[in-house]
N, C-alpha and C positions, 0 to 999 in steps of 0.2 A: 565762462569765467567771470569773477566779480568785476564790475566796471569801476573806473575811477572818474569821479566827478570833474568835468572840465570847466574852465572858467566861463561864466555866463550860462552854464547849464542849470536848469531848475531841478528841484527835487522830483517833480513829476516826470521830467525827462529821464532822471536816473531810475525811477521806478519802472518806466516804460522800457528800459533796457532788457527786461524780462517780461513774460506774459503778466498782465495786470493781476490775474488771479494768484500769482506767486506771492505778491505783497499782501493781497487781501487775505490769503491763507494764513500768513504770519500774524496779521492783525487779529483775525478771528481766533486763532489758536491761543494767542496771548489773552484776549478778552475772555474767552471761555475758561481758561485755566484759572484766572484771577477770580472770575465770577463764582465758579464752583468752590474755590478755596475759601472765599469770604462767606459763601452760603453755609458751608459746614462749620467754619471757625466761629461764626457768629452764634451758632447754636451749640458749640462744643461743651460749654459748662453744663448746659441743661441735659445734653445727651449723656454726659458722664453721671449726672445725678440719676438718670434713668437706670443706671447700673447699680444703684444703691450705695454709691460712694459717699463718704462724709465730706463736709466742706473742706477739711484739711486735705483729703485725698484729691478732691477736685482741683484744688490749687496746685498740687504737685503735678497732676496730669497736664494742666495748662502750662506749667513751667517746662515740662518735658517736651510738649508739643512745640513750644517756642524754640527750644534747642533744635528740634528736627527741622523747623523752618529755616533757622540759620545754617544748619548743617547742609540742607538742600541747596542753599545759595552758594555755599563754598564747595561742598563735595561734588554735587552734580555738575557744577561749572568745571571743576578740575577734571572730572571724568569725561565731560563733553570735549575738552581740549584734546583728548586722546583719540577722538573719533574723526573719521574723514568727513563725515557730514553731521554737523551739529543738530540738524533736524531730527536725527536718530534719538537724541535725548528726549525730545518732546514725544516721540512715539513711545518711548519707555515710560515716561511720566503718565501718558494717557492710558496705556495698557495696564500699568500697575494700578492706577486709580479706578479703572473699569472693573478689574478683578476684585479689588478690595471692596468697592461699593456693591458689586453684584453679590458677593458672598454675604455681606451684612443684610442685603435685601432678601436674599433667598432664605436666610435663617431667621429673619425678623429679629436680628441681634439686638437692636435698640429696645424693642418691646419685651424680648425674652431674656435679656442679658443678666438681669438682677439675680444673683445667686448661682449663675451658671459660669464657671471659670472659662470654659472654651469660648463661649459667645462674648464674654467680657473682653478677652484677649483679642478677639476678632474685631470688635468695635474700636478698641484702643489702637489696633494696628491700622484701621481705616483712618483714624484721626492723624496718626503719625505719617502715613503715606501721603495723605492729601496735603499736610503741612510741608513735607519735604518737597513735593511736586510744585506747590505754590511758590516756595522760595527758589527752587531750581529753575522753574519756568521763567520767573521774573529776571533772574540774574543772567540767563543765557540769551536773552533777546538782543543785547548789543552785539555780541559776537556772531550770532546768527545773521544779523543784518549786515555786519561788516563782511562776512563770508559771501553773502549773496550780492551785495551792491558796492563793496569796496569801502575802505576807510575814509576816502575823501568826502563822503556824504553821510557818515555815521551820525554826527551830532544832530543834524536836522531830521534825518530819518528816525532816529531814536526818539526825538522829541515828538514827532507826529505819532509814532507808534504808542507812546505813553498815553495817548488819548484813549486807547483801549483800557488802560489801567484806571483812568478817570471814570469812564463809563461803567466799568465793572464795580468801582467803588460806589456808584449810585444804584446799581441793580442787584449786586450780590446779596447784601444784607436784607434789602427790601424784599427780594424774591423769597428768601427763606422765611422771613417774618410773615409775609402774606400767606404762605403755604401753612405755616404752623397755626396761624389765626383762623384759617378756613377749613382745616382738615383735622379730624380727631377731636379729642377733648382732654381736659386736664384730669389726671389721676394722681393719687398720692403714692409716692415711692420713697421709703425710708424717711418720711417726714417732709418730703419736698413735693410741691405740686409741679408736675411735668406733663408733657403731651407726647408720649412715645410714638403714637400713630402719626402725628404731625411731622416729627423729625424723620421717621421712616419715609414719609411721602416726599420730603426734601430730596432724599436719595434717588427716588425715581427720576426726578428732574435733572439732578446733577449727572446721573448715569447717562441719560439721553444726550446731555450737552457734551460730556466727555467723548461719547461716540461720534458726535458731529465733529468735534475737534480732531479726533483721530483720522476721520475721513479727509479732512482738509490737509492734515499733515502728510497722509499717504498719497493723496491725489494731486493736490495743487502746488505744494511747496517742493520744488525740484532740488536735487542735490546741487550744491554750488559748483562742484568740479566737473559737471557734465554740461553738454550743450543744452540750451533751452528747448 
């Protein structure tokens, strides 16, 4: 059961009320979800240009993806409230992201999407799924922590856990940029210079990271309503 922070009890003592890997698992899940989200979002406009979209259409897609991000924060949080174990929402986010990323990888959707309606829809779906998962994963962290460790320690625990967001902010964009700069080459699509191979390569990395996050979610983060 979630523990209540007692007077004089340190945050480390609260974390140790469960196996240490339980908290490490939450931190790693949060870090990977944000890192993958930022990696894709930072390349989002260029990916859409690979599909042959006009600048106006690219702007529309960016606006819609922002709506999905916000909807993920609100909608996935509301859905998680109905679940006995809020960690289930992270499993859903990671599985959905793995499926969407895998489908775009298998079809080389970013490289072959221009002029192909089916592949274009697939790539756009990936962008929306990742944005929703990014938002939903971010907003569910406080409630997951409160379920696991109690409300008495939520402020400090959430503050420590936000370090994962800070590290992800340093690594997500840079990781994607490094990959794009070192893999593939720029080609012209609908008057825009883009690197479809580079963006596809980003997906290989994010897919691997999402799989790691899913393993942590399944193996290390225990249901809050069960004995440790």
